[in-house]
N, C-alpha and C positions, 0 to 999 in steps of 0.2 A: 713737106714744106712746099708751098706753091712757088713756081719758078719766078713769078713777078716779085715775090718778097726777096728772093735771092738776088734778082737783078737790082732791086732798090739797094740792097746791102752792098753790092759791088760798086754802085755809083757813089754811095756815101763814103765807102772806103777810099775810092780814088780821089774824091774831093778833099777828104780829111788829110791824106798824105800830100796832095797837090798844094794845099795851103801852107805846108811847112817846108816845101822843097823847091818852090819857084826861084828862090834866091841862092840855093846851095852852090851852083857853079861859080857864082861871083862873090860868095861870102868871104873866102880867104883873101882874094884880091881887094875886096871892098874894105876890109879891116886894115889891110896894108895901105890902101889909099887914104884912110883916115889917120894914118900915122902909127898903127899898131905894129909891134915887133913880131918876129916869128913865134916867140913864146906866147905873146898875147893872142895871136891867131890860134895857137893850140888851145888856149884857155877858152876862147869863144866857141871853137868847134867842139871841144870836150864838154862844155857846160851843158849842152843838150843831153849828153849821156849821164852827167852827174846828177841832175835833178830827176831823171828817170830812175836812177839807182836808188834814190832816197824815197821816191813816191810809190813805186810799183808794188812792193810787198804790202804796205798798208792799204793801198787801193784794192788789191786782190782780196785781202782779208775782209775789208769793208763790203766789197761786192758780194762775197760769199755769205756774209752775215745777214744782209738784207735781201739777198736773192735777186738783185737787180743788176742788169748789164747796160740797158739802154740809157739809164740816168748818167752813167759814167761816160758813155759814148758821147752824149750830148754835151756834158761838161768839158770833155777833152777837145771837141771841135771848137767850143767857145774860147778856150784858152789858145788854140791855134790862131783863131781870128785876131784876138787881142795881141798875141805875139807878133804876127805879121804887121799889124797896124803900128805897134810900138816901134818896130824896126824901121818902118818907113818914115817915122817922125823923128828918129834919133840920128845924131851925128857925132856922139861921143862914144868911144870904144867901150867904156864901162856900161853905158846904157845898152849898147849892142849886146854885150855879155849878159845883161839882165834879161832882155827880151828873148834872146836865144835860149836862155835857161827856162823861160816860160814855155817855149816850144817843147822842151823836154817834159814839162808837166803835162802838156797836151798829149805827147806821144806815150806817156805812161798809161793813158786810158786804152792803149792798144790791147792790154790784157783783157779788157771787157769785150772788145771787138772779136778777138780770137775765140773766146769761150762762147760768146753768143753764136758765132758762125758755126763752131763745132757742134753746137746743140741742134743744128739743122741736119746732122748726119748721124749714122749709127756709130757706136763707140769705136769699133774696129776700123772705121774709115777716117780716123783722125789725121793720118799722114796725107790722105787725099784732100781732106778739107783744108789743111794747112798749105798744101801745094797750090790749091785754087786761090785762097785768099792772099797768099804771097805773090801770086801772079798779078792780081789786081792792085796790090800794094805797089809793085814794081811799075805797073802801067801808070798809076797816079804820079809816082815819083819821076818816072821817065818823061811823061808829058810835061810836068812842071819844070823840070830842069832844062828841057829842050826849049820851051817857050821863054823861060826866064832870061837866059843869056842874050837871046836875040832882042828881047824887050829892053834889056839894059843897054845894048848897043845903040838902039834907035830912039829910046825915050828917056834914058838916064838911069843912074844907079838905083833909084828908089822905086822905079816902076814895078819890078818883080815883087817887091814887098806888098804894094797896094793890090796887085793881082791876087796874091795869096790870100789876103784878107777878104776880097770880094768872093772868090770861089769857096773859101771856108764858110762864109756867111750863107751861101746857097746850100752847101752841104748841111749846115746846121738846121736849115728849114726842112730839108728832105728827111733828116734824121728823126723828125717827129713821127714819121709814119713807119719806122722800123718796128718789127713785131718780135716779142720774146715770150717764152713760156711763162705762165704764172709761177710765182715762187711756191715751193713746197712748205706749208706752214709747220710741218713736223720736223723740218730739217734743223739740226742743232748748229749753232754758230761755231765757226772754227776757233779752236783754242790755240794760244801761242805755243803750248807744248806740242800740239799736233803739227804746227808749222815747223817747229824744230825737228820733229820726227820726220816730217816730209822732206826737209833739207838733208836728212840722213839717208834718204832713199837713194841707193847707189846709182840707178839709171838716171834719175832726175839730176842728181849732183854732177854726174859725169858729163851729160849733154850740156848742162849749164856752163860748166868750166870750158868745154870746147867752144861754146857759143861766144864766150868772152874773147877767145883768140880770133874768131871770125869777125867780130865787130871791131877789134883792134885793127885788122887789115882794112875793112871797109871804110872806117872813119879816119884812117890815116891816108888812104889812097883816094878812092872814088869820091867820098864826101868830105875830104880833108885837104891834103897838101898837093895832090896831083894837079889841080888848077894852077897852083903857084909855079910848078915846074913847067907847065904848059905856057904860062905867060913869059917865063924866062926864055922860051923858044920862039916868042913873038906872037902867041895866040891872042886873038881879040876876044871880047865877051861872047860874041856869036860862036866863035870856034870853041870856046869853053863849053858851050851848050852842046855842040856836036860831039866833043870828047865825052861829055857826061852821058849823052844819049847812047853812044856806042859802047859805053860801059854798062849802063842800066838795061839796055835792050837784051843783050845776052844774059844778064842777070835774071830778067823776067822770064825768058825762055827756059833757062835752066831750072828756075823755081817751079815752072809749070810741069816740066817733064821729069823732074828728079824722082818723084814718087812713083810715077806710072811707068817709067822706062829704066832709069838707073838702079833704083832700089830693087825692082823686079829682077833685073839681070845680075846685079852685083851684090845686093844686100845693103843694109844701112852702113855697115862697117867700111866697106870698100868704096862706097859712094862718097862718104865723108873724107876718107883717106885720099882719094883722087883729087877732091876739091882742095884740100890743104896743100898737097904737093904742087899742083898747078898754080895756086895763088902765091905760094912761096917764090917760085921761079919768076913769075911776072912782077912781083913786088920788088925783088932784088934787082931785076933788070931795069926797073922804072927810071931811076936817076941817071942811067947810062944811055938812055935813048937820045940820039942826036937830032931827031926831027919830030915834028908833030905827028906825021903819019905813022912812024914806028911806035910812038907813045900810044896813039889810039889803038894800034894793033895789039900791043901787049896788054892794054887795059881792057880790051874787049874779051880776051881770054881770062883775064883776072876777074872781070864781072861775072862771066859764066861759071868760073870755079866757085866763087862765093855764093852764087845763086843755087848751086847744087846742094850746099850744106845746110843752110838755115831752115828750109822747110822740113828736112829730115829730122834735124835736131828738135824743132818745134813739135813735130808729130810724136817723137819719142817722149818728150817732156809731158805732153798732154795725155798720152797713153799710160803713163806711169802711175796715175792715181785715179780714183773713181770720180764720177761725174760731178757730184756736189762739192768736191774739193778742187776742181780744175782751175778755178779762177785764182785760188791761192797758189797752186802749183805753177801756173803761168806767171803769176806775179813774182814768185821766187826765181823762176827761169829768166824772165825778162829783166828783173832787177840785177841779177848776176851778170847777164850779158851786157847790161848798161855800163858795167865797170870797164868793159872793153871799148865802148863808145867814148868814154871819158879818158881812160888810161892810154889808149893808143895815140890820139892826137896830143895829149899832154906830154907824154914821153918823147914823141917824135919832135914836138915843138921845142922842148927843153934841150934835147940833143942838137936839134937844128940851130939853136941859138949859139952853140959853141963850136960845132964841127961841120955845120951845114946840113941841109935836108937829106943828103945822100946817106949820112949815117943813120938817120931816123928810118928811112925806107929799108935799109939793109937789116937793121935790128928787127923791124916788124916782119920782114920776109923770113928771117931766121926763126922767129917765133912761130911762124906758120909751119915750118918743118917740125918744130916741137909738137905742134898740134897734130900733125900726121902720125907721129910716133904714139902720142897719147890715144888717138883714135884707134890705132891698131891694137893697143893694149887694153883699152876700156870697153870698146863697143862689142856687142855680141856677134859671134860668127854667123849665126843664122838670123833670118828676119825675125823681128820682135813678135809679129803676129803668130809665127810658127812657134816661137819659144813660149808664148803665153797660151798656146793651145787654141787660138782662134781659127 
């Protein structure tokens, strides 16, 4: 695959995620500003994962049936643009809920992104491919969240939403030039019974369940309620951007090096275990940080820990099936982990309504310790490539 085509893919990937994340640092405080309760904030944050959970498996099956990835990438970016524009024009919390849900539909097309990008590499290079694309995902999200908070501080609450729509539109135009392999006319469409069988694949199911826990942590902390705790410490919108930047930057770095350094040295099992233990400690400490500086420090480590895990889990998921069923496998994987994107903020918001956000953070941190135990029990001791004989 020509390097220019990969570069185009990186740019489109960054713009796609940028369009959905410009407003993430200020979303929780913005819903609070509009009069939303802690529980409502949890619903808004979680709606993004809920729609992904509903859409990703059907999208993966449909993509496999027609052998197209680019079409779904294009549709996903279009939904991201409409979502950001709708959020910019809304001032009702339920409208915010609806348009953030549409962003979840947009994010569901990520299954097509990952499978198309993986097709640019050899089959046994899947973890490497996922590490690279996760890096550019994090760069897009990181740039968006950094700019968004400053923009809100200087130009008002709605400016980040408009910026997301504009960048998404540019990404939509560039996506026209993405290249994919022609579909194999002999390929049989995936059957529902095959998908059920795929869901029974031990490795795929195990990494999907672990990914639920990772997303619970991420969308309760970094992309959920951490900004609310920061504002209680006196943080401005611009400082919320700095907080998010210093969480997502270590996340991006960890995603880039997890496959090339950590997996090579420790294997998949212990890389994931290290990530869960570190994330658990940082999440439980979060509500007890008395200053913005200490909060930023703990969440930088938290972001790094989370970044270690997801590329490894994604790579294991995509390796677990043959190439023509990978979109369905990734749809299954991503639909299941979307449960964490919805469930984490929902549970933390529900608990926060009654006992305060500290209780929600402690619960999710404890869940991360459970994830560490499950990773130790479920993950193979040796590298999967070795176990599969590659």
